[in-house]
C-alpha positions as CSV (number, residue, x, y, z in Angstrom):
1,M,37.4,17.5,2.7
2,D,40.3,17.1,0.2
3,N,40.7,20.7,-1.4
4,K,42.4,19.2,-4.6
5,I,40.2,20.0,-7.4
6,R,39.9,17.0,-9.8
7,I,38.3,17.5,-13.2
8,E,36.6,14.5,-14.8
9,E,34.8,14.1,-18.3
10,V,31.3,12.6,-18.0
11,K,31.3,9.5,-20.3
12,D,28.5,7.4,-19.0
13,K,25.0,7.5,-17.7
14,K,26.2,7.3,-14.0
15,G,28.0,10.5,-14.4
16,F,25.2,12.2,-16.5
17,N,22.8,11.8,-13.6
18,K,25.4,13.2,-11.3
19,F,25.8,16.1,-13.7
20,L,21.9,16.5,-13.6
21,K,21.4,16.2,-9.6
22,F,24.5,18.6,-8.8
23,P,22.4,21.8,-8.8
24,Y,19.9,20.1,-6.3
25,K,22.7,20.0,-3.8
26,L,24.3,23.2,-4.7
27,F,20.9,25.4,-4.6
28,K,19.2,23.1,-1.9
29,D,18.9,26.2,0.6
30,D,18.5,28.8,-2.1
31,K,14.8,30.0,-2.2
32,M,15.2,31.9,-5.3
33,W,16.3,28.7,-7.3
34,V,14.1,27.2,-10.0
35,P,14.7,23.6,-10.9
36,S,15.1,22.7,-14.7
37,L,12.3,20.1,-15.9
38,L,14.5,16.9,-15.9
39,M,12.7,15.4,-18.8
40,D,13.6,18.3,-20.9
41,E,17.3,18.1,-19.7
42,R,17.5,14.3,-20.7
43,V,16.1,15.1,-24.1
44,T,18.4,18.0,-24.9
45,F,21.3,16.0,-24.1
46,N,20.2,12.9,-26.0
47,K,21.9,12.5,-29.2
48,K,19.2,10.6,-31.0
49,K,16.4,12.8,-30.1
50,N,18.1,16.5,-30.3
51,P,18.6,17.2,-33.9
52,A,21.1,20.0,-32.8
53,F,23.7,17.2,-32.4
54,E,23.8,16.8,-36.3
55,F,26.0,20.0,-36.2
56,C,27.1,20.3,-32.6
57,D,29.9,18.5,-30.4
58,S,29.8,18.6,-26.8
59,K,31.7,17.5,-23.7
60,I,30.5,17.3,-20.0
61,F,33.0,18.0,-17.1
62,L,32.4,17.7,-13.4
63,A,34.6,19.2,-10.7
64,Y,35.4,17.1,-7.6
65,K,37.2,17.8,-4.4
66,G,37.8,14.2,-3.0
67,E,34.6,12.6,-3.7
68,E,32.3,15.4,-3.6
69,I,31.2,17.1,-6.7
70,V,31.7,20.9,-6.7
71,G,31.1,22.2,-10.0
72,R,29.7,21.4,-13.7
73,I,30.2,22.6,-17.0
74,V,29.3,21.9,-20.7
75,G,31.5,22.8,-23.5
76,M,29.7,23.0,-27.1
77,L,31.1,23.5,-30.4
78,N,28.2,24.8,-32.6
79,N,29.9,24.2,-36.3
80,R,26.8,25.9,-38.0
81,A,27.2,29.1,-35.8
82,N,30.9,29.4,-36.5
83,E,30.2,28.8,-40.4
84,I,27.3,31.5,-40.5
85,W,29.1,34.2,-38.2
86,K,32.6,33.4,-39.5
87,Q,34.0,32.9,-36.2
88,K,36.2,30.1,-33.9
89,R,34.2,30.0,-30.9
90,M,33.6,27.3,-28.3
91,R,30.4,27.8,-26.2
92,F,30.0,27.0,-22.5
93,G,26.9,26.2,-20.5
94,W,25.1,24.7,-17.7
95,F,28.1,26.1,-15.6
96,D,27.4,25.8,-11.8
97,Y,29.9,25.8,-9.1
98,I,30.5,26.6,-5.4
99,N,31.7,29.9,-4.2
100,D,35.3,29.1,-5.0
101,V,37.3,30.8,-7.9
102,N,39.6,27.8,-8.1
103,V,36.7,25.6,-9.1
104,A,35.3,27.9,-11.5
105,Q,38.8,28.2,-13.4
106,A,39.3,24.6,-13.5
107,L,36.2,23.8,-15.2
108,L,36.6,26.7,-17.6
109,N,40.1,25.4,-18.1
110,A,38.8,22.2,-19.1
111,V,36.7,23.6,-21.9
112,E,39.3,26.1,-23.0
113,N,41.6,23.2,-23.3
114,W,39.1,21.2,-25.6
115,A,38.4,24.2,-27.8
116,K,42.3,25.0,-28.3
117,E,42.3,21.3,-29.5
118,K,39.5,22.0,-31.8
119,G,41.2,25.0,-33.3
120,M,38.9,27.6,-31.6
121,N,40.2,30.9,-30.5
122,E,37.1,32.1,-28.3
123,L,35.2,30.8,-25.4
124,V,31.7,32.5,-24.6
125,G,28.8,31.8,-22.7
126,P,26.6,30.7,-20.7
127,M,25.1,29.6,-24.0
128,G,23.3,26.6,-25.1
129,F,23.3,24.4,-28.3
130,T,21.0,26.7,-29.9
131,D,19.3,29.9,-29.0
132,M,16.2,28.0,-27.9
133,D,18.2,26.7,-25.0
134,K,18.9,28.8,-21.7
135,E,21.6,31.7,-22.2
136,G,22.8,34.4,-20.1
137,M,24.3,34.7,-16.8
138,M,22.3,36.8,-14.2
139,V,24.1,39.8,-13.3
140,E,21.1,41.8,-11.8
141,G,17.9,40.9,-10.5
142,F,18.8,38.0,-8.1
143,D,15.6,38.7,-5.8
144,T,13.3,37.9,-9.3
145,N,11.9,34.7,-9.9
146,C,13.4,33.2,-13.1
147,P,11.1,31.9,-15.6
148,M,11.2,28.2,-16.4
149,A,13.0,28.9,-19.7
150,C,16.1,30.8,-18.1
151,Y,19.0,30.1,-16.1
152,Y,19.1,31.3,-12.3
153,N,22.7,31.9,-10.7
154,P,23.6,33.3,-7.4
155,S,25.3,36.7,-7.0
156,Y,28.5,35.4,-6.7
157,Y,29.1,33.6,-10.2
158,P,29.6,36.9,-12.1
159,V,32.1,38.0,-9.7
160,I,34.2,34.9,-9.9
161,I,34.0,34.7,-13.6
162,E,35.2,38.4,-14.1
163,Q,38.0,37.5,-11.9
164,L,39.1,35.0,-14.3
165,G,39.5,37.5,-17.1
166,Y,35.9,37.0,-18.6
167,K,34.2,40.2,-20.2
168,K,31.0,41.2,-21.2
169,E,30.1,40.1,-24.8
170,V,26.1,41.2,-24.9
171,D,23.4,41.7,-22.3
172,W,19.9,40.5,-22.4
173,I,17.3,42.4,-20.3
174,Q,14.0,41.0,-18.7
175,Y,11.2,43.3,-18.0
176,E,8.8,42.7,-15.4
177,I,5.3,44.2,-16.3
178,Q,1.9,45.0,-14.4
179,A,-0.2,42.6,-16.4
180,N,-3.3,44.1,-15.6
181,Q,-2.9,47.7,-16.4
182,P,-5.7,49.3,-18.6
183,I,-5.2,49.5,-22.2
184,P,-5.0,53.3,-23.2
185,E,-8.0,54.3,-25.2
186,K,-5.5,55.8,-27.7
187,V,-3.6,52.9,-28.2
188,A,-6.7,50.8,-28.8
189,K,-7.9,53.1,-31.6
190,V,-4.7,53.3,-33.2
191,N,-4.4,49.3,-33.1
192,E,-7.8,49.2,-35.0
193,L,-6.6,51.7,-37.5
194,I,-3.6,49.5,-38.2
195,K,-5.6,46.3,-38.3
196,N,-7.9,48.0,-41.1
197,K,-5.2,49.6,-43.0
198,Y,-3.2,46.0,-43.2
199,N,-6.1,43.7,-43.6
200,L,-4.7,41.9,-40.3
201,K,-6.6,39.6,-38.1
202,I,-6.0,38.5,-34.6
203,V,-6.6,34.5,-34.2
204,D,-8.6,33.5,-31.3
205,N,-10.3,30.4,-30.1
206,L,-8.1,27.8,-31.3
207,S,-7.4,24.4,-29.7
208,K,-3.7,23.5,-28.9
209,K,-3.7,20.9,-31.4
210,K,-4.9,23.3,-34.1
211,I,-2.2,25.9,-33.1
212,C,0.5,23.4,-33.5
213,D,-0.9,22.1,-36.7
214,L,-1.7,25.2,-38.2
215,Y,0.8,27.6,-37.0
216,G,3.7,25.9,-35.4
217,N,5.9,25.6,-38.4
218,K,4.7,29.4,-39.3
219,I,5.9,30.7,-35.8
220,F,9.5,29.2,-36.0
221,N,9.9,30.1,-39.6
222,L,9.0,33.9,-38.5
223,V,11.6,33.3,-35.6
224,N,14.2,32.2,-38.1
225,R,13.7,35.5,-40.2
226,S,13.2,37.8,-37.3
227,F,16.0,36.5,-35.0
228,A,18.5,36.1,-38.2
229,N,20.8,39.2,-37.4
230,L,20.7,38.7,-33.4
231,F,23.6,37.5,-31.5
232,G,24.9,34.2,-32.4
233,Y,21.5,33.1,-34.0
234,V,21.4,30.0,-36.0
235,P,18.4,29.1,-38.3
236,L,16.4,26.3,-37.3
237,N,16.1,23.5,-39.9
238,E,12.8,21.1,-40.4
239,K,13.9,18.6,-37.8
240,Q,14.7,21.3,-35.2
241,I,11.2,23.0,-35.8
242,K,9.4,19.7,-35.3
243,F,11.5,18.9,-32.4
244,Y,10.8,22.3,-30.6
245,I,7.3,22.3,-31.5
246,G,7.0,18.8,-29.6
247,Q,9.3,19.9,-26.6
248,Y,8.1,23.4,-25.9
249,F,4.4,23.3,-27.1
250,T,3.4,20.6,-24.7
251,F,2.1,23.0,-22.2
252,I,1.1,25.8,-24.2
253,D,-2.4,27.3,-23.0
254,P,-4.5,28.7,-26.3
255,K,-5.5,31.8,-24.1
256,L,-2.0,33.1,-23.9
257,V,-1.1,32.3,-27.5
258,C,-1.6,35.4,-29.6
259,F,-1.0,35.4,-33.6
260,I,-1.6,38.2,-35.8
261,V,-1.9,37.0,-39.6
262,D,-2.3,38.8,-42.9
263,E,-4.8,38.1,-45.3
264,K,-3.3,34.9,-46.8
265,D,-3.2,33.6,-43.1
266,D,0.6,34.0,-42.7
267,V,1.7,34.9,-39.2
268,V,3.1,38.4,-39.3
269,A,3.6,38.5,-35.5
270,F,3.0,36.3,-32.4
271,G,3.4,35.8,-28.6
272,V,3.4,32.9,-26.6
273,S,3.2,33.1,-22.8
274,M,2.5,30.7,-20.1
275,P,1.3,30.7,-16.3
276,S,4.4,30.9,-14.1
277,F,5.9,27.1,-13.3
278,C,8.1,28.5,-10.6
279,D,6.3,26.9,-7.8
280,A,5.6,23.8,-9.7
281,L,9.2,23.1,-10.5
282,R,10.3,23.8,-6.7
283,K,7.6,21.7,-5.3
284,S,8.0,18.6,-7.9
285,K,12.0,19.1,-7.7
286,G,12.0,19.2,-11.6
287,K,10.1,16.0,-11.9
288,L,6.7,15.4,-13.6
289,F,6.4,11.5,-12.3
290,P,5.1,10.0,-10.0
291,F,3.4,13.2,-8.6
292,G,5.1,16.3,-10.2
293,W,2.0,16.4,-12.7
294,Y,-0.1,17.5,-10.0
295,Y,1.7,20.8,-9.3
296,F,2.0,21.5,-13.1
297,L,-1.8,21.1,-13.5
298,K,-2.4,23.2,-10.8
299,A,0.0,25.9,-12.1
300,L,-1.9,25.8,-15.5
301,K,-4.8,27.0,-13.6
302,N,-3.3,29.7,-11.9
303,Y,-3.0,33.0,-14.0
304,D,-1.4,35.4,-11.2
305,Y,1.7,35.3,-12.8
306,I,2.6,35.0,-16.3
307,D,5.8,34.2,-18.3
308,L,6.2,35.5,-21.7
309,Y,8.2,32.9,-23.7
310,L,8.6,33.6,-27.3
311,N,7.6,36.5,-29.5
312,G,8.6,38.1,-32.8
313,V,7.4,40.3,-35.6
314,D,8.3,39.3,-39.4
315,P,11.2,41.9,-40.6
316,D,8.8,43.0,-43.4
317,W,6.2,44.1,-40.7
318,Q,8.3,45.9,-38.4
319,N,8.0,49.6,-37.7
320,K,4.4,49.4,-39.0
321,G,3.0,49.2,-35.4
322,V,2.5,45.3,-35.5
323,H,4.4,45.0,-32.4
324,S,1.8,46.8,-30.5
325,L,-1.0,44.7,-31.9
326,Y,-0.1,41.8,-30.1
327,Y,1.3,43.3,-27.1
328,V,-2.2,44.8,-26.4
329,E,-4.0,41.8,-27.3
330,M,-1.8,39.7,-24.5
331,N,-2.5,42.8,-22.2
332,R,-6.2,42.3,-22.9
333,R,-6.3,38.5,-22.1
334,Y,-4.1,39.1,-19.0
335,I,-6.7,41.5,-17.9
336,E,-9.5,38.8,-18.5
337,L,-7.5,36.3,-16.4
338,N,-7.1,38.4,-13.7
339,S,-3.3,38.2,-14.0
340,K,-1.1,40.4,-11.9
341,M,2.4,40.4,-13.1
342,A,4.2,39.2,-16.4
343,I,7.9,38.7,-16.9
344,A,9.2,39.2,-20.4
345,N,11.5,36.7,-22.0
346,P,15.3,37.9,-22.3
347,Q,15.7,40.6,-25.2
348,L,18.8,41.9,-26.3
349,E,19.6,45.2,-24.9
350,T,20.4,46.6,-28.4
351,N,17.3,45.3,-30.3
352,Q,15.5,48.2,-29.8
353,A,12.5,46.8,-31.8
354,A,11.7,44.5,-28.9
355,Q,11.7,47.3,-26.2
356,I,8.1,48.0,-26.2
357,W,7.4,47.3,-22.6
358,E,9.2,50.4,-21.6
359,K,5.9,51.9,-22.6
360,Y,4.0,50.6,-20.1
361,K,4.3,50.1,-16.2
362,S,7.2,48.1,-16.1
363,R,10.8,47.8,-14.9
364,I,13.9,46.0,-16.2
365,A,14.0,43.1,-13.4
366,I,16.8,40.9,-14.8
367,R,20.0,41.4,-16.6
368,R,21.7,38.4,-18.2
369,R,25.4,38.3,-19.7
370,A,27.2,36.5,-22.1
371,Y,30.9,36.5,-21.3
372,I,33.8,36.0,-23.7
373,K,37.5,35.5,-23.4
374,E,40.2,34.8,-26.1
375,I,42.1,31.6,-25.6
């Protein structure tokens, strides 16, 4: 193989397909890798369908040795994030490479050069166009199955990026929880007192359509309020909210969605979890058609392993015990479904309000990191 590294910008459909397929070659012998759902990946990069492109620019690069692809990266300029946070940052994501520091350096250099052209002074990632995309490079927990909504990477990734001068910006942690652990009697009694004191109600027995129609917008409006001060967050607009309801609520299971509402039927807290799709994605190779749907339908009926996708509490209701209400309610449902283990979505290690799982039988299973470098 020619060892000279060549970087090419992806500008057509053929190059984009190569970009999507590269991880299948890179991780073909890695049993821990979980493919992305390819139809979602295509929509994410579709400028006509993804409303993030109203305020984001991007470039895709591939690294070659001879005719062989050996790495990929996406540079993203989120203009709205820079306005809100008063920064001049370029993001990078979808960053995959063979175990070769020179390949990683060439890819990062391509994005760094573009960032400088755009007047940026920092490069940070792995991140996505928005916080609804995958973010954070795994630095611990390489023996743990990654949820569908999270990046997987082998252990050499952080070693190489740190060799290239990138430093920790923030870490996210993911708890693995014993899903069927008994609910402490004392906690159950306290929760009843909290519900009665604030006239709160747990919404149950709704169809998927009613969840989307009645609570979809309310969930994402709450996300905007509760995530507002978290690292790099950019509030979702109406187009984005509609987009994410359509994209991410396709597979929701009403039994694994929990809403706490007040007397006005406004959502004060929520939790959305799903059966794990890890095996379905591996067996289908990230494709729903022609036969992948069979593995997904099968996964939807298997509650042994649960992925916690999204949760939040309205800032006005924090520190009132509301976290406990929906965590215990989800715990109750996991017991009813005979679930064994659950893994939480990534939570900023500095976000103490979200660290309730440390009070349960749990462990920090995965740690993710956003790296940053001045350019």
